[in-house]
C-alpha positions as a Markdown table, in Angstrom:
| # | Residue | x | y | z |
|---|---|---|---|---|
| 1 | Unk | 38.2 | -67.3 | 37.6 |
| 2 | Unk | 36.3 | -66.4 | 34.5 |
| 3 | Unk | 38.0 | -66.8 | 31.1 |
| 4 | Unk | 38.5 | -63.4 | 29.4 |
| 5 | Unk | 36.5 | -63.1 | 26.2 |
| 6 | Unk | 38.4 | -61.7 | 23.2 |
| 7 | Unk | 36.0 | -58.7 | 22.9 |
| 8 | Unk | 34.0 | -56.6 | 25.2 |
| 9 | Unk | 30.3 | -57.2 | 25.3 |
| 10 | Unk | 29.7 | -53.7 | 23.9 |
| 11 | Unk | 31.9 | -54.5 | 21.0 |
| 12 | Unk | 30.1 | -57.7 | 20.2 |
| 13 | Unk | 26.7 | -56.1 | 20.6 |
| 14 | Unk | 27.8 | -53.2 | 18.4 |
| 15 | Unk | 28.9 | -55.5 | 15.7 |
| 16 | Unk | 25.6 | -57.4 | 15.9 |
| 17 | Unk | 23.7 | -54.2 | 15.8 |
| 18 | Unk | 25.6 | -53.0 | 12.7 |
| 19 | Unk | 24.8 | -56.2 | 10.8 |
| 20 | Unk | 21.1 | -56.1 | 11.7 |
| 21 | Unk | 20.8 | -52.4 | 10.9 |
| 22 | Unk | 22.3 | -53.1 | 7.4 |
| 23 | Unk | 19.8 | -55.8 | 6.8 |
| 24 | Unk | 16.9 | -53.6 | 8.0 |
| 25 | Unk | 18.0 | -50.7 | 5.8 |
| 26 | Unk | 18.2 | -53.1 | 2.8 |
| 27 | Unk | 14.8 | -54.8 | 3.4 |
| 28 | Unk | 12.5 | -52.1 | 4.7 |
| 29 | Unk | 13.8 | -48.7 | 3.5 |
| 30 | Unk | 14.6 | -47.2 | 0.1 |
| 31 | Unk | 17.5 | -44.9 | 0.4 |
| 32 | Unk | 18.3 | -44.9 | -3.4 |
| 33 | Unk | 17.4 | -41.2 | -3.6 |
| 34 | Unk | 20.1 | -40.5 | -1.0 |
| 35 | Unk | 22.9 | -42.6 | -2.4 |
| 36 | Unk | 24.5 | -45.9 | -1.3 |
| 37 | Unk | 24.5 | -45.8 | 2.5 |
| 38 | Unk | 26.6 | -48.2 | 4.6 |
| 39 | Unk | 26.9 | -48.4 | 8.3 |
| 40 | Unk | 30.6 | -48.3 | 9.1 |
| 41 | Unk | 30.8 | -48.4 | 12.9 |
| 42 | Unk | 28.6 | -48.7 | 16.0 |
| 43 | Unk | 29.6 | -47.4 | 19.4 |
| 44 | Unk | 27.4 | -48.7 | 22.2 |
| 45 | Unk | 27.3 | -47.3 | 25.8 |
| 46 | Unk | 28.4 | -49.7 | 28.6 |
| 47 | Unk | 24.7 | -50.2 | 29.7 |
| 48 | Unk | 23.6 | -50.9 | 26.1 |
| 49 | Unk | 21.0 | -48.2 | 26.2 |
| 50 | Unk | 22.6 | -45.8 | 23.7 |
| 51 | Unk | 24.2 | -46.5 | 20.3 |
| 52 | Unk | 26.0 | -44.1 | 18.0 |
| 53 | Unk | 25.8 | -45.4 | 14.4 |
| 54 | Unk | 28.3 | -44.0 | 11.9 |
| 55 | Unk | 27.4 | -44.2 | 8.2 |
| 56 | Unk | 29.1 | -43.3 | 5.0 |
| 57 | Unk | 27.6 | -42.5 | 1.6 |
| 58 | Unk | 28.8 | -43.3 | -1.9 |
| 59 | Unk | 27.5 | -41.7 | -5.0 |
| 60 | Unk | 25.3 | -39.2 | -3.3 |
| 61 | Unk | 23.7 | -36.1 | -4.8 |
| 62 | Unk | 22.4 | -35.1 | -1.4 |
| 63 | Unk | 24.3 | -33.2 | 1.4 |
| 64 | Unk | 25.4 | -35.4 | 4.3 |
| 65 | Unk | 23.5 | -33.2 | 6.8 |
| 66 | Unk | 20.2 | -34.0 | 5.0 |
| 67 | Unk | 21.0 | -37.7 | 5.0 |
| 68 | Unk | 21.8 | -37.6 | 8.7 |
| 69 | Unk | 18.6 | -35.8 | 9.4 |
| 70 | Unk | 16.6 | -38.4 | 7.4 |
| 71 | Unk | 18.3 | -41.3 | 9.2 |
| 72 | Unk | 17.7 | -39.7 | 12.6 |
| 73 | Unk | 14.0 | -39.1 | 11.6 |
| 74 | Unk | 13.7 | -42.8 | 11.0 |
| 75 | Unk | 15.1 | -43.8 | 14.4 |
| 76 | Unk | 11.8 | -45.1 | 15.7 |
| 77 | Unk | 11.2 | -47.2 | 12.6 |
| 78 | Unk | 14.7 | -48.7 | 13.0 |
| 79 | Unk | 14.0 | -49.5 | 16.6 |
| 80 | Unk | 10.7 | -51.2 | 15.7 |
| 81 | Unk | 12.4 | -53.5 | 13.3 |
| 82 | Unk | 15.4 | -54.1 | 15.7 |
| 83 | Unk | 13.2 | -55.2 | 18.6 |
| 84 | Unk | 12.4 | -58.7 | 17.2 |
| 85 | Unk | 16.0 | -59.3 | 16.2 |
| 86 | Unk | 17.7 | -58.3 | 19.4 |
| 87 | Unk | 17.3 | -60.4 | 22.6 |
| 88 | Unk | 18.0 | -57.7 | 25.1 |
| 89 | Unk | 16.0 | -56.0 | 27.8 |
| 90 | Unk | 16.1 | -52.5 | 26.3 |
| 91 | Unk | 16.5 | -51.6 | 22.6 |
| 92 | Unk | 19.2 | -48.9 | 22.5 |
| 93 | Unk | 18.4 | -45.4 | 21.6 |
| 94 | Unk | 19.9 | -44.8 | 18.1 |
| 95 | Unk | 21.8 | -41.7 | 16.9 |
| 96 | Unk | 23.2 | -41.5 | 13.4 |
| 97 | Unk | 26.4 | -39.6 | 12.6 |
| 98 | Unk | 28.2 | -39.1 | 9.3 |
| 99 | Unk | 31.6 | -41.0 | 9.2 |
| 100 | Unk | 34.1 | -38.9 | 7.4 |
| 101 | Unk | 37.1 | -41.3 | 7.7 |
| 102 | Unk | 36.8 | -42.3 | 4.0 |
| 103 | Unk | 37.2 | -38.7 | 2.9 |
| 104 | Unk | 40.1 | -38.2 | 5.4 |
| 105 | Unk | 41.8 | -41.3 | 4.0 |
| 106 | Unk | 41.5 | -40.1 | 0.5 |
| 107 | Unk | 43.1 | -36.7 | 1.5 |
| 108 | Unk | 45.9 | -38.6 | 3.2 |
| 109 | Unk | 46.5 | -40.8 | 0.1 |
| 110 | Unk | 46.6 | -37.7 | -2.1 |
| 111 | Unk | 49.2 | -36.1 | 0.2 |
| 112 | Unk | 51.4 | -39.3 | 0.1 |
| 113 | Unk | 51.2 | -39.4 | -3.7 |
| 114 | Unk | 52.2 | -35.8 | -4.0 |
| 115 | Unk | 55.1 | -36.3 | -1.5 |
| 116 | Unk | 56.2 | -39.4 | -3.5 |
| 117 | Unk | 56.2 | -37.5 | -6.8 |
| 118 | Unk | 58.2 | -34.6 | -5.2 |
| 119 | Unk | 60.8 | -37.0 | -3.8 |
| 120 | Unk | 61.2 | -38.8 | -7.2 |
| 121 | Unk | 61.9 | -35.4 | -9.0 |
């Protein structure tokens, strides 16, 4: 009987992909005109052929839709730099999506603070 690993292969691969994409973005691309972009989460298909990369942006003057279009336009370049780093048969097809969980978290925190103020009064 095989020992069960603590994480699924797709989770491990997604985490590795996230780290490598961050390094690639820092080394080979200049996104300073778009803001500070971070890759927050990667979801990989079970066959490792498709990857959804979620990103967040801090201090941006640009709309998130434009940033998403720019990142998706650079998908082939990301794959080119990913190929030597990953040791898999197929480099996954990348799709970039804006991650709005930070904004959602801020809204929830504001709601909690207002509820806390109302209960104290």
